C-alpha angles and dihedrals in degrees: 000000000000119000124234095268092051091048092050092047091049092049092047091053092049092048092050092050091051090049092051092047091051090050090051092049089054092058111104100168138038089247091057090049092049091049090051090049090053090049093054093042089055092049092049092048091050089051090058092059 
């Protein structure tokens, strides 16, 4: 049985994946996709700091 922290972490991961998928579905052009890629690269790089 997962504890509260594990449950919250699992739900947060699922929510983030849904948000990313929705962002990807909104892309209509290659430029929009590239802009979204830069956005997520920036976020990932900031997480490393």
